[in-house]
Backbone and ligand atoms as CSV (ligand in chain L), in Angstrom:
chain,resi,resn,atom,element,x,y,z
A,1,MET,N,N,105.596,70.862,101.881
A,1,MET,CA,C,105.713,71.671,100.526
A,1,MET,C,C,105.719,73.047,100.620
A,2,ASP,N,N,106.546,73.740,99.849
A,2,ASP,CA,C,106.747,75.277,99.952
A,2,ASP,C,C,105.485,76.016,99.698
A,3,VAL,N,N,105.427,77.002,100.248
A,3,VAL,CA,C,104.272,78.023,100.034
A,3,VAL,C,C,104.713,78.967,99.027
A,4,GLN,N,N,103.994,79.366,97.895
A,4,GLN,CA,C,104.315,80.354,96.967
A,4,GLN,C,C,103.771,81.611,97.527
A,5,VAL,N,N,104.383,82.713,97.377
A,5,VAL,CA,C,104.010,83.892,97.810
A,5,VAL,C,C,104.205,84.968,96.803
A,6,THR,N,N,103.330,85.758,96.313
A,6,THR,CA,C,103.424,86.753,95.382
A,6,THR,C,C,103.016,88.439,96.147
A,7,PHE,N,N,103.927,89.097,95.812
A,7,PHE,CA,C,103.888,90.484,96.510
A,7,PHE,C,C,103.428,91.542,95.231
A,8,GLU,N,N,102.215,91.928,95.372
A,8,GLU,CA,C,101.651,92.874,94.242
A,8,GLU,C,C,101.714,94.381,94.765
A,9,PRO,N,N,101.883,95.365,94.066
A,9,PRO,CA,C,101.735,95.319,92.560
A,9,PRO,C,C,103.179,95.147,91.960
A,10,LEU,N,N,104.095,94.582,92.748
A,10,LEU,CA,C,105.483,94.596,92.292
A,10,LEU,C,C,105.720,93.374,91.510
A,11,ALA,N,N,104.932,92.320,91.659
A,11,ALA,CA,C,104.937,90.899,91.098
A,11,ALA,C,C,106.262,90.435,91.495
A,12,ARG,N,N,106.668,90.472,92.879
A,12,ARG,CA,C,107.761,89.815,93.283
A,12,ARG,C,C,107.219,88.503,93.907
A,13,LYS,N,N,108.092,87.445,93.647
A,13,LYS,CA,C,107.756,85.997,94.398
A,13,LYS,C,C,108.733,85.693,95.162
A,14,ALA,N,N,108.331,84.676,95.941
A,14,ALA,CA,C,109.222,83.851,96.945
A,14,ALA,C,C,108.484,82.502,97.236
A,15,LYS,N,N,109.466,81.456,97.279
A,15,LYS,CA,C,108.830,80.453,97.905
A,15,LYS,C,C,109.388,80.153,99.173
A,16,VAL,N,N,108.404,79.879,100.198
A,16,VAL,CA,C,109.026,79.754,101.514
A,16,VAL,C,C,108.594,78.469,102.399
A,17,ARG,N,N,108.842,78.168,103.469
A,17,ARG,CA,C,108.557,77.004,104.141
A,17,ARG,C,C,107.171,77.264,104.908
A,18,PRO,N,N,106.408,76.390,105.209
A,18,PRO,CA,C,105.078,76.639,105.963
A,18,PRO,C,C,105.672,77.115,107.385
A,19,GLY,N,N,105.011,78.231,107.832
A,19,GLY,CA,C,105.471,78.710,109.252
A,19,GLY,C,C,106.145,79.898,109.050
A,20,THR,N,N,106.564,80.273,107.885
A,20,THR,CA,C,107.331,81.461,107.686
A,20,THR,C,C,106.233,82.718,107.835
A,21,THR,N,N,106.612,83.883,108.175
A,21,THR,CA,C,105.669,84.931,108.404
A,21,THR,C,C,105.788,85.612,106.831
A,22,VAL,N,N,104.800,86.538,106.861
A,22,VAL,CA,C,104.678,87.188,105.470
A,22,VAL,C,C,105.877,88.168,105.407
A,23,LEU,N,N,106.287,88.742,106.621
A,23,LEU,CA,C,107.307,89.814,106.680
A,23,LEU,C,C,108.624,89.022,106.219
A,24,GLN,N,N,108.822,87.823,106.790
A,24,GLN,CA,C,110.001,87.137,106.333
A,24,GLN,C,C,109.905,86.690,104.923
A,25,ALA,N,N,108.926,86.529,104.336
A,25,ALA,CA,C,108.785,86.034,102.950
A,25,ALA,C,C,109.153,87.380,102.058
A,26,ALA,N,N,108.671,88.562,102.633
A,26,ALA,CA,C,108.817,89.683,101.932
A,26,ALA,C,C,110.526,89.875,101.745
A,27,ARG,N,N,111.081,89.870,103.033
A,27,ARG,CA,C,112.437,90.179,102.948
A,27,ARG,C,C,113.169,88.803,102.051
A,28,LYS,N,N,112.733,87.784,101.789
A,28,LYS,CA,C,113.122,86.809,100.931
A,28,LYS,C,C,112.908,87.121,99.491
A,29,ALA,N,N,111.851,87.703,99.383
A,29,ALA,CA,C,111.666,88.396,97.923
A,29,ALA,C,C,112.196,89.585,97.474
A,30,GLY,N,N,112.743,90.099,98.509
A,30,GLY,CA,C,113.400,91.706,98.095
A,30,GLY,C,C,112.566,92.560,98.354
A,31,VAL,N,N,111.368,92.381,99.067
A,31,VAL,CA,C,110.270,93.284,99.232
A,31,VAL,C,C,110.523,94.016,100.538
A,32,ALA,N,N,110.752,95.525,100.690
A,32,ALA,CA,C,110.678,96.115,101.720
A,32,ALA,C,C,109.375,96.483,102.371
A,33,ILE,N,N,109.136,95.964,103.636
A,33,ILE,CA,C,107.852,96.323,104.468
A,33,ILE,C,C,108.548,97.139,105.460
A,34,ALA,N,N,108.109,98.242,105.769
A,34,ALA,CA,C,108.496,99.107,107.011
A,34,ALA,C,C,108.123,98.294,108.106
A,35,THR,N,N,108.963,98.626,109.286
A,35,THR,CA,C,108.713,98.096,110.553
A,35,THR,C,C,109.445,98.900,111.685
A,36,ARG,N,N,108.817,98.993,112.831
A,36,ARG,CA,C,109.403,99.770,113.750
A,36,ARG,C,C,109.632,99.058,115.131
A,37,CYS,N,N,108.652,97.995,115.094
A,37,CYS,CA,C,108.613,97.388,116.563
A,37,CYS,C,C,109.351,95.900,116.473
A,38,GLY,N,N,109.968,95.568,115.421
A,38,GLY,CA,C,110.808,94.475,115.311
A,38,GLY,C,C,109.888,93.118,115.056
A,39,GLY,N,N,108.709,93.370,114.502
A,39,GLY,CA,C,107.698,92.194,114.551
A,39,GLY,C,C,107.058,91.800,115.836
A,40,ASN,N,N,106.789,92.918,116.602
A,40,ASN,CA,C,106.062,92.500,117.783
A,40,ASN,C,C,104.704,93.044,117.810
A,41,ALA,N,N,104.036,93.182,116.792
A,41,ALA,CA,C,102.668,93.648,116.542
A,41,ALA,C,C,102.324,94.982,117.323
A,42,SER,N,N,103.186,95.891,117.412
A,42,SER,CA,C,102.740,97.043,117.956
A,42,SER,C,C,102.980,98.474,117.436
A,43,CYS,N,N,103.688,98.274,116.164
A,43,CYS,CA,C,103.774,99.500,115.484
A,43,CYS,C,C,102.933,99.639,114.217
A,44,PHE,N,N,102.188,98.644,113.840
A,44,PHE,CA,C,101.216,98.717,112.795
A,44,PHE,C,C,101.777,99.098,111.376
A,45,MET,N,N,103.098,99.297,111.371
A,45,MET,CA,C,103.474,99.652,110.069
A,45,MET,C,C,103.612,98.681,108.884
A,46,CYS,N,N,103.394,97.344,109.405
A,46,CYS,CA,C,103.595,96.403,108.467
A,46,CYS,C,C,102.219,95.665,107.946
A,47,LYS,N,N,101.293,96.658,107.918
A,47,LYS,CA,C,99.999,96.214,107.342
A,47,LYS,C,C,100.008,96.030,106.096
A,48,VAL,N,N,99.374,94.657,105.581
A,48,VAL,CA,C,99.250,94.248,104.132
A,48,VAL,C,C,97.859,94.006,103.801
A,49,GLN,N,N,97.439,93.732,102.640
A,49,GLN,CA,C,95.846,93.234,102.250
A,49,GLN,C,C,96.335,91.810,101.740
A,50,ILE,N,N,95.318,91.100,102.262
A,50,ILE,CA,C,95.323,89.609,101.571
A,50,ILE,C,C,93.840,89.206,101.524
A,51,GLU,N,N,93.333,89.228,100.507
A,51,GLU,CA,C,92.036,88.771,100.265
A,51,GLU,C,C,91.764,87.257,100.562
A,52,ASP,N,N,92.594,86.460,100.124
A,52,ASP,CA,C,92.252,85.171,100.253
A,52,ASP,C,C,93.238,84.525,101.472
A,53,TRP,N,N,92.730,84.330,102.570
A,53,TRP,CA,C,93.399,83.819,103.861
A,53,TRP,C,C,93.490,82.327,103.727
A,54,THR,N,N,93.302,81.348,102.766
A,54,THR,CA,C,93.049,80.171,102.787
A,54,THR,C,C,94.473,79.406,103.030
A,55,GLY,N,N,95.508,80.201,102.550
A,55,GLY,CA,C,96.852,79.561,102.748
A,55,GLY,C,C,97.601,80.088,103.944
A,56,LEU,N,N,96.712,80.769,104.617
A,56,LEU,CA,C,97.437,81.232,106.105
A,56,LEU,C,C,96.858,80.695,107.186
A,57,ALA,N,N,97.720,80.404,108.190
A,57,ALA,CA,C,97.362,79.832,109.543
A,57,ALA,C,C,96.372,80.747,110.181
A,58,PRO,N,N,95.396,80.218,111.041
A,58,PRO,CA,C,94.485,81.007,111.618
A,58,PRO,C,C,95.109,82.225,112.251
A,59,MET,N,N,94.356,83.330,112.348
A,59,MET,CA,C,94.880,84.467,113.096
A,59,MET,C,C,94.713,84.284,114.582
A,60,LYS,N,N,95.937,84.628,115.237
A,60,LYS,CA,C,95.962,84.576,116.738
A,60,LYS,C,C,95.400,85.701,117.270
A,61,GLU,N,N,94.872,85.508,118.484
A,61,GLU,CA,C,94.109,86.554,119.192
A,61,GLU,C,C,94.896,87.911,119.396
A,62,ASN,N,N,96.186,87.806,119.645
A,62,ASN,CA,C,97.273,89.050,119.553
A,62,ASN,C,C,96.868,89.843,118.472
A,63,GLU,N,N,96.982,89.261,117.263
A,63,GLU,CA,C,96.677,90.174,116.041
A,63,GLU,C,C,95.365,90.797,115.997
A,64,ARG,N,N,94.348,89.792,116.143
A,64,ARG,CA,C,93.021,89.978,116.017
A,64,ARG,C,C,92.714,91.488,116.893
A,65,LYS,N,N,93.331,91.275,118.078
A,65,LYS,CA,C,92.975,92.413,119.049
A,65,LYS,C,C,93.685,93.766,118.556
A,66,LYS,N,N,94.808,93.647,117.912
A,66,LYS,CA,C,95.677,94.830,117.477
A,66,LYS,C,C,94.972,95.278,116.326
A,67,LEU,N,N,94.442,94.351,115.418
A,67,LEU,CA,C,93.767,95.119,114.347
A,67,LEU,C,C,92.349,95.738,114.652
A,68,ALA,N,N,91.815,95.250,115.532
A,68,ALA,CA,C,90.609,95.972,115.953
A,68,ALA,C,C,89.415,96.024,114.973
A,69,GLY,N,N,89.270,94.990,114.073
A,69,GLY,CA,C,88.067,94.952,113.339
A,69,GLY,C,C,88.666,95.262,111.708
A,70,LEU,N,N,89.893,95.697,111.567
A,70,LEU,CA,C,90.493,95.845,110.317
A,70,LEU,C,C,90.608,94.703,109.522
A,71,GLU,N,N,90.559,93.591,110.231
A,71,GLU,CA,C,90.833,92.167,109.566
A,71,GLU,C,C,89.697,91.936,108.545
A,72,LYS,N,N,88.495,92.542,108.888
A,72,LYS,CA,C,87.373,92.246,107.949
A,72,LYS,C,C,87.526,92.805,106.565
A,73,THR,N,N,88.669,93.948,106.531
A,73,THR,CA,C,88.925,94.489,105.100
A,73,THR,C,C,89.952,93.762,104.541
A,74,GLY,N,N,90.545,92.601,105.177
A,74,GLY,CA,C,91.513,92.004,104.284
A,74,GLY,C,C,92.912,92.290,104.949
A,75,THR,N,N,93.062,93.073,105.974
A,75,THR,CA,C,94.283,93.726,106.516
A,75,THR,C,C,94.733,92.524,107.358
A,76,ARG,N,N,95.972,92.488,107.276
A,76,ARG,CA,C,96.862,91.698,108.256
A,76,ARG,C,C,98.122,92.106,108.614
A,77,LEU,N,N,98.727,91.788,109.547
A,77,LEU,CA,C,99.937,92.267,110.023
A,77,LEU,C,C,100.989,91.369,109.439
A,78,ALA,N,N,101.932,91.950,108.539
A,78,ALA,CA,C,102.950,91.236,107.888
A,78,ALA,C,C,103.743,90.233,108.805
A,79,CYS,N,N,103.950,90.893,110.082
A,79,CYS,CA,C,104.794,90.143,110.925
A,79,CYS,C,C,104.149,89.079,111.993
A,80,GLN,N,N,102.893,88.928,111.678
A,80,GLN,CA,C,102.008,88.193,112.522
A,80,GLN,C,C,101.247,87.009,111.699
A,81,ALA,N,N,101.053,87.265,110.559
A,81,ALA,CA,C,100.389,86.543,109.387
A,81,ALA,C,C,101.518,85.259,108.991
A,82,VAL,N,N,101.062,84.027,109.296
A,82,VAL,CA,C,101.811,82.984,109.004
A,82,VAL,C,C,101.367,82.366,107.921
A,83,LEU,N,N,102.319,81.996,106.851
A,83,LEU,CA,C,102.150,81.179,105.554
A,83,LEU,C,C,102.043,79.771,105.936
A,84,GLN,N,N,100.979,79.220,105.060
A,84,GLN,CA,C,100.768,77.754,105.657
A,84,GLN,C,C,100.670,76.774,104.405
A,85,GLN,N,N,100.183,77.339,103.428
A,85,GLN,CA,C,100.112,76.541,102.008
A,85,GLN,C,C,99.686,77.219,101.001
A,86,GLY,N,N,99.905,76.556,99.735
A,86,GLY,CA,C,99.350,77.034,98.625
A,86,GLY,C,C,100.054,78.215,97.993
A,87,HIS,N,N,99.212,79.102,97.356
A,87,HIS,CA,C,99.767,80.373,96.755
A,87,HIS,C,C,99.025,81.541,97.565
A,88,VAL,N,N,99.677,82.410,97.980
A,88,VAL,CA,C,99.064,83.566,98.744
A,88,VAL,C,C,99.485,84.794,98.019
A,89,ILE,N,N,98.627,85.727,97.693
A,89,ILE,CA,C,98.828,87.096,96.957
A,89,ILE,C,C,98.715,88.106,97.891
A,90,ILE,N,N,99.731,88.763,98.126
A,90,ILE,CA,C,99.620,89.815,99.038
A,90,ILE,C,C,99.748,91.392,98.336
A,91,GLN,N,N,99.030,92.138,98.889
A,91,GLN,CA,C,98.695,93.465,98.311
A,91,GLN,C,C,99.673,94.192,99.215
A,92,LEU,N,N,100.547,95.147,98.675
A,92,LEU,CA,C,101.300,95.994,99.573
A,92,LEU,C,C,100.718,97.212,99.461
A,93,PRO,N,N,100.656,97.991,100.595
A,93,PRO,CA,C,100.177,99.267,100.754
A,93,PRO,C,C,100.891,100.386,99.587
A,94,PRO,N,N,100.385,101.290,99.056
A,94,PRO,CA,C,100.988,102.224,98.272
A,94,PRO,C,C,102.152,102.856,99.020
A,95,ASP,N,N,103.198,102.973,98.285
A,95,ASP,CA,C,104.459,103.775,98.934
A,95,ASP,C,C,104.065,105.433,99.211
A,96,PRO,N,N,104.192,105.739,100.172
A,96,PRO,CA,C,103.763,107.146,100.344
A,96,PRO,C,C,104.785,108.208,99.687
A,97,LEU,N,N,106.029,108.028,99.486
A,97,LEU,CA,C,106.736,108.786,98.511
A,97,LEU,C,C,106.358,108.617,97.015
A,98,ARG,N,N,106.095,107.411,96.688
A,98,ARG,CA,C,105.767,107.342,95.323
A,98,ARG,C,C,104.205,107.953,95.068
A,99,ALA,N,N,103.549,107.937,95.866
A,99,ALA,CA,C,102.287,108.660,95.940
A,99,ALA,C,C,102.318,110.142,95.853
A,100,ALA,N,N,103.134,110.593,96.666
A,100,ALA,CA,C,103.306,112.073,96.725
A,100,ALA,C,C,103.992,112.581,95.234
A,101,ILE,N,N,104.895,111.847,94.944
A,101,ILE,CA,C,105.531,112.250,93.553
A,101,ILE,C,C,104.604,112.082,92.356
A,102,ALA,N,N,103.705,111.036,92.275
A,102,ALA,CA,C,102.608,110.932,91.475
A,102,ALA,C,C,101.672,112.116,91.425
A,103,LYS,N,N,101.265,112.364,92.577
A,103,LYS,CA,C,100.400,113.453,92.912
A,103,LYS,C,C,101.040,114.905,92.289
A,104,GLN,N,N,102.129,114.976,92.552
A,104,GLN,CA,C,103.070,116.280,92.313
A,104,GLN,C,C,103.133,116.316,90.673
A,105,LEU,N,N,103.336,115.173,90.107
A,105,LEU,CA,C,103.339,115.219,88.405
A,105,LEU,C,C,101.867,115.462,87.949
A,106,ALA,N,N,100.945,114.816,88.757
A,106,ALA,CA,C,99.611,115.208,88.052
A,106,ALA,C,C,99.197,116.664,88.150
A,107,LYS,N,N,99.665,117.247,89.174
A,107,LYS,CA,C,99.347,118.549,89.364
A,107,LYS,C,C,100.190,119.581,88.267
A,108,GLN,N,N,101.355,119.048,88.179
A,108,GLN,CA,C,102.186,119.668,87.228
A,108,GLN,C,C,101.497,119.731,85.704
A,109,GLN,N,N,101.065,118.294,85.206
A,109,GLN,CA,C,100.557,118.229,84.147
A,109,GLN,C,C,99.411,119.046,83.905
A,110,GLU,N,N,98.374,119.046,85.093
A,110,GLU,CA,C,97.331,119.934,84.835
A,110,GLU,C,C,97.660,121.371,84.582
A,111,GLU,N,N,98.716,121.947,85.397
A,111,GLU,CA,C,98.939,123.377,85.233
A,111,GLU,C,C,99.611,123.544,83.662
A,112,ASP,N,N,100.178,122.594,83.144
A,112,ASP,CA,C,100.954,122.607,81.861
A,112,ASP,C,C,99.709,122.808,80.970
A,113,THR,N,N,98.694,121.900,80.946
A,113,THR,CA,C,97.448,121.926,80.137
A,113,THR,C,C,96.811,123.365,80.127
A,114,LEU,N,N,97.022,124.206,81.227
A,114,LEU,CA,C,96.261,125.490,81.225
A,114,LEU,C,C,97.217,126.524,80.509
A,115,TRP,N,N,98.242,126.300,80.116
A,115,TRP,CA,C,99.026,127.404,79.403
A,115,TRP,C,C,98.977,127.180,77.956
L,1,FES,S1,S,106.273,95.065,112.495
L,1,FES,FE1,FE,105.546,96.358,113.866
L,1,FES,S2,S,103.236,95.664,113.861
L,1,FES,FE2,FE,104.291,94.172,112.538
């Protein structure tokens, strides 16, 4: 049975076969997750937040070592986290470009209200 995956806050969804990584599912859903190491668990650019891990295969020691305690906050490496069953909701990190634009717009609005 396929695994349902939802990428938030984009609300992008995909159905994938068990054994698919979160990174592969993201690509199927048309979601860009930055990578630099080609999925070798060394660049840390593919970090995502997953609160409920029941739909995931158990974390392998390699990923646990790389995360060095961050897994306690729900952080997983998209290239290493393997989807197994059910419906998994994945929170994408904020896009740094969008965050910078939002910050600049907020600053401009604040300046506009002073005039
Ligand atoms: S793609 Fe580099 S750590 Fe996942």
